[in-house]
C-alpha positions as CSV (number, residue, x, y, z in Angstrom):
1,M,-15.5,-17.7,4.0
2,A,-14.5,-18.9,1.1
3,I,-10.8,-18.6,-0.7
4,N,-11.3,-17.3,-4.4
5,Q,-8.9,-19.3,-7.0
6,P,-5.9,-16.9,-8.1
7,P,-5.9,-15.5,-11.1
8,T,-3.9,-16.9,-13.8
9,E,-3.2,-14.6,-16.5
10,F,-2.3,-11.2,-16.2
11,E,-1.4,-8.4,-18.6
12,S,2.2,-7.5,-17.9
13,P,4.7,-8.9,-15.2
14,L,4.0,-5.5,-14.0
15,D,0.1,-6.2,-13.9
16,M,0.8,-9.5,-11.7
17,F,3.2,-7.3,-9.3
18,E,0.2,-5.2,-8.5
19,K,-2.1,-7.8,-8.2
20,T,0.2,-10.0,-5.7
21,L,0.7,-6.3,-3.6
22,K,-2.8,-5.7,-3.7
23,H,-3.6,-9.0,-2.2
24,E,-0.5,-8.7,0.5
25,Q,-2.1,-5.4,1.3
26,F,-5.5,-7.8,2.1
27,V,-3.1,-10.2,4.4
28,T,-1.3,-7.2,6.2
29,K,-5.3,-5.7,7.1
30,S,-6.3,-9.1,8.3
31,I,-3.2,-9.6,10.5
32,N,-3.6,-5.9,11.7
33,D,-7.5,-6.6,12.5
34,L,-5.9,-10.0,14.5
35,V,-3.6,-7.8,16.9
36,D,-5.9,-5.3,17.4
37,L,-8.6,-8.6,18.4
38,A,-5.8,-9.6,20.5
39,I,-5.2,-6.0,22.6
40,S,-8.6,-5.5,23.0
41,E,-8.7,-8.9,24.5
42,K,-5.2,-8.7,26.6
43,D,-3.8,-12.0,24.8
44,H,-0.5,-10.8,24.8
45,A,0.7,-14.4,23.9
46,T,-1.0,-13.8,20.5
47,N,-0.3,-10.7,20.0
48,I,3.6,-11.3,20.2
49,F,2.9,-14.0,18.3
50,L,1.0,-12.2,15.2
51,Q,4.6,-10.1,15.7
52,W,6.4,-12.1,13.6
53,F,4.0,-12.1,11.0
54,V,3.9,-8.5,11.4
55,T,7.1,-8.2,10.2
56,E,7.2,-10.7,7.3
57,Q,3.9,-8.5,5.7
58,I,6.0,-5.5,5.6
59,E,9.0,-7.6,3.8
60,E,6.7,-8.9,1.5
61,E,5.0,-5.4,0.4
62,G,8.5,-3.7,0.2
63,N,9.5,-6.3,-2.1
64,D,6.1,-6.0,-4.3
65,N,6.8,-2.5,-4.2
66,E,10.3,-2.5,-4.9
67,I,9.4,-5.0,-7.7
68,I,6.9,-2.9,-8.8
69,S,9.7,0.2,-9.4
70,R,12.0,-1.6,-11.2
71,L,9.2,-2.9,-13.9
72,R,8.1,0.8,-14.1
73,I,11.7,1.6,-15.2
74,V,11.9,-0.8,-17.5
75,G,8.5,-1.0,-18.8
76,D,8.4,-3.7,-22.3
77,N,12.2,-3.3,-22.3
78,G,13.1,-7.2,-23.5
79,N,16.3,-6.7,-21.6
80,G,15.2,-4.8,-19.0
81,L,13.0,-7.8,-18.3
82,L,15.7,-10.0,-18.4
83,M,18.1,-8.5,-15.9
84,V,14.9,-8.1,-13.7
85,D,14.5,-11.7,-13.9
86,N,18.3,-12.4,-13.4
87,E,18.2,-10.6,-9.9
88,L,15.0,-12.1,-8.7
89,S,16.3,-15.1,-9.4
90,A,19.1,-14.8,-7.4
91,R,17.3,-13.5,-4.2
92,V,18.1,-16.3,-1.6
93,Y,15.1,-17.3,0.3
94,T,16.2,-17.4,4.8
95,P,13.9,-19.9,6.3
96,P,12.5,-18.2,9.6
97,A,13.8,-19.0,13.1
98,I,12.1,-21.5,14.9
99,L,10.3,-19.9,17.9
């Protein structure tokens, strides 16, 4: 399966995050399909391994939905966009624990 180049132009920040959410939903479905396969094959080790990815996708979709909600509130207001940008830049990445 070929991987398409991601889009590089968007109508607005809201458009970008809506497309990001759509992609995350695709990734979630793909992971869920793998979990279903692991369960049907009674492959418990793979099912356990995939649970980290399931949890990660819940977080990713939640982040996107939260940002989309904020962008819908501020619209094209420059001050509001700056506030959202400042909040997002203050987020701290916590790497996952090594299994």
